C-alpha positions as CSV (number, residue, x, y, z in Angstrom):
1,M,-5.3,-8.1,7.1
2,S,-4.1,-8.7,3.6
3,S,-6.8,-11.3,2.9
4,I,-9.5,-8.8,4.0
5,T,-8.3,-5.5,2.7
6,D,-7.1,-6.4,-0.7
7,I,-10.6,-6.4,-2.3
8,P,-11.4,-3.3,-4.3
9,E,-15.1,-3.5,-3.6
10,F,-14.3,-3.4,0.2
11,A,-12.1,-0.4,-0.3
12,S,-14.8,1.4,-2.2
13,E,-17.3,0.7,0.6
14,I,-14.9,2.1,3.2
15,A,-14.5,5.3,1.1
16,D,-18.3,5.5,0.6
17,A,-18.6,5.5,4.4
18,G,-16.2,8.3,4.7
19,G,-13.1,6.3,5.7
20,L,-9.7,5.9,4.2
21,P,-9.3,2.4,2.8
22,T,-6.0,0.9,3.5
23,I,-5.0,-2.1,1.3
24,A,-2.4,-4.5,2.7
25,L,-0.1,-5.8,-0.1
26,G,1.0,-8.6,2.2
27,L,3.0,-11.2,0.2
28,M,1.3,-10.7,-3.1
29,D,3.5,-11.2,-6.2
30,A,3.1,-9.0,-9.3
31,R,0.4,-11.3,-10.8
32,A,-1.6,-11.3,-7.6
33,C,-1.4,-7.5,-7.3
34,D,-2.7,-7.1,-10.9
35,R,-5.4,-9.8,-10.4
36,R,-6.7,-8.6,-7.1
37,L,-6.1,-4.8,-7.4
38,G,-6.2,-4.2,-11.1
39,R,-9.6,-2.4,-10.8
40,L,-8.8,-0.5,-7.6
41,T,-7.9,2.9,-9.2
42,E,-11.0,2.8,-11.4
43,M,-13.3,1.7,-8.5
44,M,-12.0,4.4,-6.2
45,G,-12.8,7.1,-8.8
46,G,-10.3,9.6,-7.5
47,R,-11.1,9.0,-3.8
48,P,-8.0,8.6,-1.7
49,Y,-6.7,5.3,-0.5
50,A,-3.6,3.9,1.2
51,V,-1.5,0.8,0.8
52,N,0.5,-1.0,3.4
53,V,3.9,-2.4,2.4
54,V,6.3,-4.4,4.6
55,S,9.8,-3.0,3.9
56,L,11.7,-5.7,5.8
57,A,14.3,-7.8,3.9
58,E,12.1,-10.9,4.7
59,N,9.5,-9.6,2.3
60,P,10.5,-11.3,-1.1
61,F,8.1,-8.9,-2.9
62,R,9.2,-5.6,-1.5
63,E,10.6,-4.3,-4.8
64,T,7.5,-5.6,-6.7
65,H,5.2,-3.7,-4.2
66,L,7.2,-0.5,-4.5
67,A,7.0,-0.7,-8.3
68,W,3.2,-1.2,-8.1
69,I,2.9,1.7,-5.7
70,K,4.9,4.0,-8.0
71,Q,2.7,2.9,-11.0
72,H,-0.7,3.3,-9.3
73,R,0.2,6.2,-7.0
74,P,-2.1,5.8,-4.0
75,R,-2.5,8.9,-1.9
76,F,-0.7,7.4,1.0
77,V,1.6,4.5,1.8
78,W,2.2,3.0,5.2
79,I,5.6,1.4,5.4
80,A,6.0,-1.2,8.1
81,G,9.6,-1.3,9.3
82,G,12.7,-2.1,7.5
83,D,14.5,-0.2,4.7
84,L,14.0,3.6,4.9
85,S,15.3,4.2,1.3
86,P,11.9,4.1,-0.4
87,I,10.5,7.0,1.6
88,K,12.3,9.8,-0.3
89,E,11.4,8.3,-3.7
90,L,7.8,7.9,-2.8
91,L,7.5,11.4,-1.4
92,Q,9.0,12.7,-4.7
93,C,6.2,10.8,-6.5
94,G,3.7,12.9,-4.5
95,I,2.7,10.0,-2.2
96,G,2.3,10.7,1.5
97,V,4.3,8.2,3.6
98,V,3.8,7.0,7.1
99,Y,6.7,4.9,8.5
100,I,5.7,2.5,11.2
101,A,8.4,1.2,13.5
102,R,8.5,-0.2,17.0
103,M,11.0,1.4,19.3
104,R,13.2,-0.9,21.3
105,P,13.1,-0.2,25.0
106,C,16.2,1.3,26.5
């Protein structure tokens, strides 16, 4: 989804239609985040949006994504698995957090 949802114009269209745009940060480095999403906050004009971040150790840009999230403060963050430690810090920033994890069968 990261090559579809990381377009600010698309996010704005979703919000215009009454939905909650959710932007996947995927494997974007800091330059890519700034280049692709630099206009996002302005385009959203105060309307809520969410971002998806993969918090697994395999994501080499996890810390970059968390820094971007703290700077831009989307209304919500979906964290896909991995490290739980960012949850408290994001909540303290006033960002709603949804943690997605798959349960292992017993």
